[in-house]
C-alpha positions as CSV (number, residue, x, y, z in Angstrom):
1,M,30.2,-17.3,14.6
2,N,27.0,-19.4,14.0
3,S,26.4,-20.4,10.4
4,V,23.2,-19.4,8.6
5,I,21.0,-22.3,7.6
6,G,18.0,-20.4,6.3
7,V,16.3,-17.0,5.8
8,I,12.6,-16.4,6.7
9,K,10.7,-15.7,3.5
10,F,7.3,-15.0,5.0
11,V,5.4,-15.8,8.3
12,I,1.7,-16.5,9.0
13,G,0.6,-16.1,12.6
14,Q,3.3,-16.4,15.3
15,V,6.5,-18.5,14.7
16,F,9.4,-18.6,17.1
17,I,13.1,-19.5,17.1
18,V,14.3,-21.5,20.1
19,A,18.1,-20.9,20.6
20,L,20.6,-23.4,22.1
21,D,20.3,-21.6,25.5
22,G,16.5,-22.1,25.5
23,S,15.7,-18.5,24.8
24,Q,13.0,-17.6,22.2
25,R,12.5,-14.8,19.7
26,L,9.6,-14.0,17.4
27,L,10.3,-14.4,13.7
28,V,9.5,-11.9,11.0
29,A,10.3,-11.9,7.2
30,G,14.0,-11.5,6.6
31,D,15.2,-13.1,9.9
32,R,18.0,-15.6,9.7
33,V,18.1,-19.1,11.2
34,Y,21.5,-20.2,12.6
35,R,22.9,-23.7,13.1
36,G,21.7,-25.2,16.3
37,E,18.5,-23.2,16.4
38,E,15.0,-24.7,16.1
39,V,12.0,-23.2,14.3
40,V,8.7,-23.8,16.1
41,T,5.4,-22.8,14.4
42,G,2.9,-23.4,17.2
43,A,-0.8,-24.1,16.9
44,N,-1.7,-21.3,14.5
45,G,1.6,-20.5,12.8
46,A,3.1,-21.3,9.4
47,V,6.4,-20.2,7.8
48,S,8.4,-20.4,4.6
49,I,12.2,-20.7,4.8
50,T,14.7,-20.1,2.0
51,L,17.5,-22.7,2.4
52,P,21.1,-22.0,1.4
53,D,20.8,-24.1,-1.8
54,G,17.9,-21.8,-3.0
55,K,15.1,-24.2,-2.2
56,T,12.1,-23.3,-0.1
57,L,11.0,-25.2,3.0
58,D,7.4,-24.7,4.1
59,L,6.3,-25.6,7.7
60,G,2.6,-25.7,8.8
61,R,1.1,-25.5,12.3
62,D,2.6,-27.5,15.2
63,S,5.9,-28.0,13.4
64,R,9.5,-28.0,14.4
65,W,12.6,-27.8,12.2
66,S,16.4,-27.4,12.7
67,D,19.6,-28.5,11.1
68,V,19.8,-31.7,13.3
69,S,18.0,-33.4,10.4
70,S,21.4,-33.8,8.8
71,A,22.8,-35.8,11.8
72,S,19.6,-37.9,12.1
73,S,19.8,-38.7,8.4
74,Q,23.1,-40.5,8.9
75,Q,21.7,-42.4,11.9
76,N,18.6,-43.5,9.9
77,T,20.9,-44.8,7.1
78,D,23.0,-46.9,9.6
79,V,19.8,-48.4,11.2
80,A,18.3,-49.2,7.8
81,S,21.6,-50.9,6.8
82,D,21.6,-53.0,10.0
83,V,18.0,-54.1,9.5
84,A,18.6,-55.2,5.9
85,A,21.6,-57.2,7.0
86,I,19.7,-59.0,9.7
87,Q,16.7,-59.8,7.4
88,D,19.1,-61.2,4.8
89,A,20.8,-63.4,7.4
90,I,17.5,-64.9,8.6
91,A,16.4,-65.5,5.0
92,Q,19.6,-67.5,4.4
93,G,19.3,-69.5,7.7
94,A,22.3,-67.8,9.3
95,D,22.6,-66.7,12.9
96,P,21.6,-63.0,12.8
97,T,23.6,-62.2,15.9
98,Q,26.7,-62.9,13.9
99,V,25.9,-60.2,11.3
100,L,26.2,-57.1,13.5
101,E,29.5,-55.8,15.0
102,A,30.3,-57.1,18.4
103,T,29.2,-55.1,21.4
104,A,31.6,-53.3,23.6
105,A,33.8,-55.7,25.5
106,G,33.2,-56.2,29.3
107,N,35.4,-57.8,32.0
108,D,36.7,-61.2,30.7
109,D,37.1,-62.6,34.2
110,T,33.8,-64.4,34.8
111,G,35.1,-65.4,38.3
112,D,33.5,-67.8,40.7
113,A,30.9,-67.2,43.2
114,G,33.4,-67.7,45.9
115,D,36.1,-65.4,44.5
116,G,37.1,-62.5,46.8
117,G,35.9,-60.1,44.1
118,G,32.3,-61.3,44.7
119,G,29.9,-62.8,42.3
120,H,29.9,-61.9,38.6
121,F,27.3,-62.5,35.8
122,N,27.1,-61.9,32.0
123,P,23.7,-60.4,31.0
124,T,22.4,-60.9,27.5
125,V,20.8,-57.8,25.7
126,V,18.4,-58.5,22.9
127,L,17.6,-55.5,20.5
128,N,14.4,-55.9,18.5
129,L,14.6,-53.7,15.3
130,T,11.0,-53.2,14.1
131,A,11.8,-50.6,11.4
132,D,8.5,-48.8,12.3
133,V,8.2,-45.3,11.0
134,V,6.2,-42.6,12.7
135,T,5.0,-39.6,10.6
136,A,4.1,-36.5,12.6
137,P,1.3,-34.5,11.0
138,I,2.2,-30.7,10.7
139,G,-1.0,-29.3,9.2
140,Y,0.4,-29.0,5.6
141,E,1.2,-31.6,2.9
142,T,4.8,-32.7,3.6
143,A,5.4,-34.8,0.5
144,G,8.4,-33.6,-1.5
145,I,10.1,-31.5,1.2
146,S,13.8,-32.1,1.3
147,F,16.8,-30.7,3.0
148,T,20.4,-30.8,1.7
149,D,23.0,-31.6,4.2
150,R,25.6,-28.9,4.2
151,A,27.5,-30.0,7.3
152,S,30.7,-30.0,5.3
153,S,30.3,-26.4,4.1
154,V,31.2,-23.4,6.1
155,L,28.9,-20.4,5.7
156,D,30.3,-16.9,6.5
157,G,29.3,-13.4,5.8
158,A,30.2,-13.8,2.1
159,D,28.2,-17.0,1.7
160,S,25.1,-15.4,3.0
161,S,24.9,-13.3,-0.2
162,T,23.8,-16.4,-2.1
163,L,20.6,-16.6,0.0
164,L,17.4,-15.2,-1.5
165,A,16.6,-11.6,-0.4
166,A,13.9,-11.3,2.2
167,A,10.4,-10.7,1.0
168,T,9.7,-6.9,0.5
169,D,6.8,-5.3,2.4
170,T,4.6,-3.8,-0.3
171,T,2.1,-2.2,2.1
172,D,1.2,1.3,0.9
173,T,2.0,3.8,3.6
174,T,1.8,7.0,1.4
175,P,-0.7,9.5,2.8
176,P,-3.5,10.5,0.3
177,S,-3.5,14.1,-1.0
178,V,-6.0,16.4,-2.8
179,T,-6.0,19.0,-5.6
180,I,-8.6,21.7,-5.6
181,V,-9.7,23.4,-8.8
182,I,-12.1,26.3,-8.9
183,N,-13.8,26.4,-12.3
184,R,-15.1,29.4,-14.2
185,D,-18.7,28.2,-14.0
186,G,-18.6,28.5,-10.2
187,T,-18.1,24.8,-9.5
188,I,-15.2,23.3,-7.5
189,S,-13.4,20.0,-8.3
190,F,-11.7,18.0,-5.5
191,V,-9.3,15.3,-7.0
192,F,-7.8,12.9,-4.5
193,T,-4.9,10.5,-5.0
194,K,-6.9,7.8,-3.3
195,P,-10.7,7.4,-2.6
196,P,-11.2,9.5,0.6
197,V,-12.9,8.1,3.7
198,G,-14.9,10.4,6.0
199,F,-14.9,13.4,3.6
200,D,-17.9,15.7,3.7
201,L,-18.9,19.4,3.6
202,S,-17.7,20.0,7.2
203,D,-14.1,19.3,6.0
204,I,-14.2,22.3,3.6
205,T,-13.2,25.8,4.7
206,V,-14.3,28.8,2.6
207,A,-13.2,32.4,3.1
208,N,-15.6,35.0,1.7
209,G,-18.1,32.5,0.3
210,S,-19.8,29.1,0.9
211,V,-19.8,25.6,-0.7
212,T,-22.9,23.5,-1.3
213,N,-24.0,20.4,-3.3
214,L,-20.9,18.3,-2.5
215,E,-21.1,15.1,-4.6
216,Q,-18.9,12.1,-5.4
217,D,-18.4,11.2,-9.1
218,P,-20.3,7.9,-9.5
219,N,-17.7,6.7,-12.0
220,D,-14.5,7.8,-10.2
221,P,-14.4,7.6,-6.3
222,T,-11.4,9.9,-6.2
223,R,-13.3,12.9,-7.7
224,W,-15.8,15.1,-5.9
225,T,-17.6,18.3,-7.1
226,A,-19.4,21.2,-5.3
227,T,-20.9,24.6,-6.0
228,L,-19.0,27.8,-4.9
229,T,-21.1,30.9,-4.0
230,P,-19.0,34.1,-3.3
231,A,-20.2,36.5,-0.6
232,A,-22.6,39.1,-1.9
233,N,-21.4,42.7,-2.6
234,F,-17.8,41.5,-2.3
235,E,-14.7,42.2,-4.4
236,G,-11.5,40.3,-3.7
237,E,-10.1,36.7,-3.1
238,V,-12.2,33.7,-2.2
239,R,-10.2,30.9,-0.7
240,V,-11.3,27.2,-0.6
241,S,-9.2,24.8,1.6
242,I,-9.2,21.3,3.1
243,P,-7.1,21.0,6.4
244,D,-4.6,18.2,6.9
245,G,-6.0,15.1,8.6
246,S,-9.6,15.9,7.8
247,Y,-10.0,12.6,5.9
248,T,-8.2,9.3,5.5
249,D,-7.7,6.6,3.0
250,A,-9.1,3.0,3.2
251,A,-6.2,2.0,5.4
252,G,-6.8,4.8,7.9
253,I,-3.8,6.9,6.9
254,P,-4.6,10.6,7.4
255,G,-4.6,12.7,4.3
256,T,-2.8,15.9,3.5
257,G,-4.8,19.1,2.8
258,G,-4.9,21.5,-0.1
259,S,-6.2,25.0,-1.1
260,E,-7.1,27.2,-4.0
261,T,-7.9,30.9,-4.4
262,V,-9.9,32.9,-7.0
263,T,-10.6,36.6,-7.4
264,V,-14.2,37.6,-7.6
265,D,-16.3,40.8,-7.9
266,T,-19.9,40.6,-6.8
267,L,-20.4,44.4,-6.4
268,P,-23.0,46.0,-8.6
269,P,-21.3,48.0,-11.4
270,V,-21.2,51.8,-11.3
271,A,-21.8,53.1,-14.8
272,S,-22.0,56.6,-16.3
273,I,-23.1,57.3,-19.9
274,S,-23.5,60.5,-21.9
275,I,-25.0,61.3,-25.3
276,D,-23.3,63.7,-27.8
277,N,-25.4,66.2,-29.8
278,V,-27.3,64.4,-32.5
279,T,-26.5,67.2,-35.1
280,S,-24.6,70.4,-34.9
281,D,-27.6,72.2,-33.6
282,N,-29.1,69.1,-31.9
283,V,-32.2,69.5,-34.0
284,I,-33.2,67.2,-36.9
285,N,-34.6,69.2,-39.8
286,A,-36.6,68.0,-42.8
287,T,-33.5,67.2,-44.8
288,E,-31.9,65.3,-41.9
289,S,-35.0,63.4,-41.2
290,G,-34.6,61.4,-44.4
291,Q,-31.1,60.4,-43.5
292,T,-29.5,57.9,-41.1
293,I,-28.3,59.7,-38.0
294,A,-25.3,58.4,-36.0
295,V,-26.0,58.7,-32.3
296,T,-22.8,58.7,-30.2
297,G,-21.8,59.1,-26.6
298,Q,-19.3,58.5,-23.8
299,V,-19.0,55.9,-20.9
300,D,-17.1,55.9,-17.7
301,N,-16.5,54.2,-14.3
302,D,-17.1,50.4,-14.3
303,V,-18.1,50.2,-18.0
304,K,-15.7,48.3,-20.2
305,A,-15.4,47.4,-23.9
306,G,-18.2,45.1,-25.1
307,D,-20.7,46.1,-22.4
308,A,-24.2,46.3,-23.9
309,I,-25.9,49.7,-24.3
310,T,-29.6,50.2,-25.1
311,V,-30.7,53.5,-26.8
312,K,-34.3,54.5,-26.9
313,V,-35.4,57.2,-29.4
314,G,-39.0,58.1,-29.3
315,T,-40.8,54.8,-29.1
316,E,-38.0,52.8,-30.8
317,T,-35.2,50.9,-29.0
318,Y,-31.8,50.3,-30.5
319,Q,-28.9,48.0,-29.2
320,T,-25.2,48.6,-29.4
321,T,-22.0,47.9,-27.3
322,V,-19.1,49.9,-25.9
323,N,-16.3,50.3,-28.5
324,T,-13.0,48.6,-28.1
325,D,-11.5,51.7,-26.5
326,G,-13.8,51.1,-23.6
327,K,-14.9,54.8,-23.5
328,T,-17.2,55.5,-26.5
329,W,-20.2,54.0,-28.2
330,S,-22.4,54.7,-31.3
331,V,-25.5,53.4,-33.0
332,N,-27.2,54.4,-36.3
333,V,-30.8,55.6,-36.1
334,P,-33.2,56.7,-38.9
335,G,-33.7,60.5,-38.8
336,S,-37.4,59.9,-39.3
337,V,-37.9,58.6,-35.8
């Protein structure tokens, strides 16, 4: 099983993995990089990789990275050691060809030109070590980036638990919703969980009434208000609703609907009222004219306790209300009127 050498923390643009067989796959946050694979950022890509030791490796555009850096590190160390030995030998006046190990042995038989085996020659190979270093630009500052060689370690399924968890996608995918409140003053409040986009009067459905004056709260973009007008001469339920998907949030996610119902009565009341006899004979005599007379009566039909009653006696008008029993009323009137 291939060993994990890194976990993708986040990706900008398009970044690919090139496997040992030459196949490619597009990287996303949370993907793992296995030994022998190469990370390629391309012209517009960048990536951050969490290494097994907990460190983070950042690669800019036009960059390549794989675990071969551990092998090349040893080769660079050997070359640097050889260069230092040659320079030291030259400084001391010694023959630099005697410093390095001997090259692989060839055929010791130099032979003669006339030998049956044919002519032989001993070529001389001269290696010039310049110690030049080429730094490939990758689009981001590379100073301080390091990689720990873990060639001697074996990573298995248990080891992978030590790697940092993949970055969590925090994109909000929750659809917005709305709560509808019908107030006693005839207004309606629409309260959204997120500021709605594309919400207007055409999104509101009203049964047995109409809605006008839709406005957004200037201090709270999630709150809207409107005026509810029930149908004339109607008694029953008025329903206000917003269908699912009639609006969205800023990210374009369709919103869920809502509804609210209220009972109204816009029918003109039907009232009946009667007046009791003012006195036993329904005539105010001289004695009674100097007294306060209680005028009483009865009410029925749509009249209820607290309703106002106006009583006119002669040219005078008196006000009273229906008693708490919802059936009777009374008012005191001077007998002189």
